[in-house]
Steps between C-alpha positions, in 0.01 A plus 500: 500500500570865582291724278519876453262711290334835494166605636300754312141617443505419130648232269667773297676634810617144589679479168682825554601393853615157381728662235661699770540198727649294227808719452837321560688535830830327566390447862216275387633154449175368353456771228461366150516675164147423382301724265182647644323435173497150351397349176142515384283191592304302234133616503258431635692485820388213723387587848438242773271613781468301823225653717530241784849337477482356851130454541469731807476837327241755609222536234599864448853396432403246237257753343784749458704235307203419276431872430860549396465203274187636338664840443809343343275279270329816394830651414591216280691261724445124481379431852454163646434405864769259593747451787882542453691186602615415847392823655460361848855357489640835406319678779626227745854547367487870589423427864752213524787705364420839657411373841807296527709807394311691770603249758866582433513871540169682516339296778777555754501866428120534546511308813776726636378834390127461401196561723255231610279543196778462241637199689149341499467557127835357440432184702182435305680542171788272602259229614354500141791302347728218629864552575716385208864386488738589216407205283123573532565867406689379184207265417263805525707676232486190276120498542486873423683450169257229409201722565652791310541268199137394520390863530704602194353213295145613624578854383568387148121481470408757764774763528276697748357362827238672721492395856347637821731711715376342820224240549327734737392859512730740697553397856374655811743727695701288753366169338859374505493518880205253544538130577742285304225347286389838379853599422557177313189581294645835413811341384299243288316787345829644353586184299404645166726803577805315629509230230597745231824653658595154603540416135639831388230616269391869482149615597308823528211539740215707365175608664176383351270694730352467847288242685312597811709817522839329481725478201539188285735433212697245314859412429620487135788261445724457190815322396831568648630856438176595330388765732395694181225241440383517860470884471329489163234244617457691831433818303213330307342390833560839659321668196187303563499494885330754714736775616591490873509827675792590727459389863427749774799478732272595793302176458 
């Protein structure tokens, strides 16, 4: 569930940064000896796009996914609009497992040392998932394995999946401090983003342009340990998207 990755202004720079981050370190108990370049995929490479996986996506968000699909089709990918299996279950698993871990250590620390704003945000997040006992947590991991298997079977036909990053456009400043229903809607909007790390698949988020002056983009997902595929597909999208200028830090 814990995901680390580089941030950069180009896909090429992401690849360089990932190679640096992937170096072995004896202090990292989760490090695996996995090559950064995998076997070539059979062509044409199948791509599944899901412009509205939960049905509540902003039109601009869905349009970004469809635009990425068109660009990939033009580049020779076999694109189809279809939903990866059990996406909502995967997103729910992230919250159930992460929130219950938060209850053990993070929540007491925030309540002790955090300010009122951070405590409010924490309380809204914790209310999003029920408290689970040990057996229920183990059942979540059983469910997770079943969903991973379903995704891997799906990726035999569509090795690449294109999803929204969030169901909504970038949020207003301090929106997470509004009433509980608003905060819950913010958490709902992140379901496409949270489902992927819950299952352990790599993804790259790449901009597709702007809508109403705010950035929009998509996430490119591939099979386990195939970050190279994510980067290659993201580079195709990047080459066809409008270039975003650097922000003005004074704004």
